[in-house]
C-alpha positions in Angstrom: 88.5 29.8 52.7 88.5 31.6 49.5 89.0 35.4 49.8 86.8 37.5 47.6 88.2 40.9 46.6 86.2 43.3 44.6 88.5 44.8 42.0 86.3 47.8 41.5 86.8 48.6 45.2 90.6 48.1 44.8 90.7 50.5 41.8 88.6 53.0 43.7 90.9 52.7 46.7 93.9 53.4 44.5 92.2 56.5 43.1 91.5 57.7 46.7 95.2 57.2 47.5 96.2 59.4 44.5 93.7 62.1 45.4 94.7 62.2 49.0 98.4 62.2 48.2 97.9 64.8 45.5 96.3 67.2 48.0 98.4 66.3 51.0 101.7 67.1 49.3 100.4 70.1 47.4 101.0 73.7 48.4 97.4 73.8 49.7 98.2 70.8 52.0 101.5 70.1 53.6 103.6 70.5 50.5 105.6 73.5 51.6 106.8 71.9 54.8 107.3 68.5 53.1 109.5 70.1 50.4 111.6 72.0 52.9 112.0 69.1 55.3 112.8 66.5 52.6 114.9 68.9 50.6 112.9 68.4 47.4 114.3 69.9 44.3 111.4 71.1 42.2 113.1 70.6 38.8 114.1 67.0 39.6 110.6 66.4 41.1 108.9 67.7 38.0 111.2 65.7 35.7 110.6 62.5 37.6 106.8 63.0 38.2 105.4 60.8 35.5 107.5 57.8 36.6 106.8 58.5 40.3 103.1 58.9 39.8 102.9 55.7 37.7 104.8 53.8 40.3 102.7 55.2 43.1 99.5 54.2 41.4 100.7 50.6 41.0 101.7 50.6 44.7 98.4 52.1 45.6 96.7 49.2 43.8 98.7 46.7 45.9 97.9 48.5 49.1 94.2 48.7 48.2 94.2 45.0 47.4 95.7 44.2 50.8 93.1 46.4 52.5 90.3 44.6 50.7 91.8 41.2 51.4 92.2 41.9 55.1 88.8 43.5 55.3 87.2 40.3 53.9 88.9 38.2 56.5 87.9 40.7 59.3 84.4 40.8 58.0 84.1 37.0 58.2 85.8 36.7 61.6 84.1 39.5 63.5 80.7 39.4 61.6 80.4 43.2 61.5 79.3 45.1 58.5 81.7 45.0 55.6 82.1 48.8 55.7 83.0 48.7 59.4 85.4 45.8 58.9 87.1 47.7 56.0 87.5 50.9 57.9 88.8 49.2 61.1 91.1 47.0 59.1 92.6 50.0 57.4 93.1 51.7 60.7 94.9 48.7 62.3 97.0 48.2 59.2 98.1 51.9 59.5 98.8 51.7 63.2 100.6 48.3 63.1 102.5 48.7 59.8 102.7 52.3 58.6 103.4 54.0 61.9 106.3 51.7 63.0 108.0 51.6 59.6 107.7 55.4 59.0 108.8 56.2 62.5 111.8 53.8 62.4 112.8 55.3 59.1 112.8 58.7 60.6 114.7 57.6 63.7 117.5 55.9 61.7 117.7 58.6 59.1 117.5 61.3 61.8 114.5 63.0 60.2 112.6 65.6 62.1 109.4 64.3 63.7 107.4 66.9 61.7 108.1 65.0 58.5 107.1 61.7 60.3 103.8 63.3 61.2 103.2 64.6 57.7 103.8 61.1 56.2 101.9 59.1 58.8 99.0 61.6 58.6 98.9 61.1 54.8 98.8 57.3 55.2 96.1 57.5 57.9 93.8 59.5 55.7 94.7 57.4 52.7 94.1 54.1 54.3 90.8 55.3 56.0 89.7 56.6 52.6 90.6 53.3 51.0 88.7 51.4 53.7 85.7 53.6 53.3 85.4 53.2 49.6 86.2 49.5 49.6 83.6 49.1 52.4 81.0 51.0 50.6 81.5 49.2 47.3 81.4 45.9 49.2 82.2 42.4 48.2 
């Protein structure tokens, strides 16, 4: 089976990721708590922002590609609408991959659970947003 991935959907999914993350970790979102719990140095963060944002966009493209890829497989297996397949695939990828890796990282690094909730919440909204736009754009 050849898997079809709409690269416009992948690009849109990556843009969604950047938008969600931009809000989530801002002062209007959870930025104050995140900075405090992660001990973020504003000067270092500002200096490293261009490199971090570029790297994050590349990683968001990879993540959106995987969501689109898995959504295509789900769509053909379950015979649901592509949008439904994309959203449910994004949720299950979050639950099965993001939650365990983020939680285990917090456990081993002895991070407060509040930071785990901040990060996993960001990834839930990000992945559902990716799934929605990928599903709406379609194959």
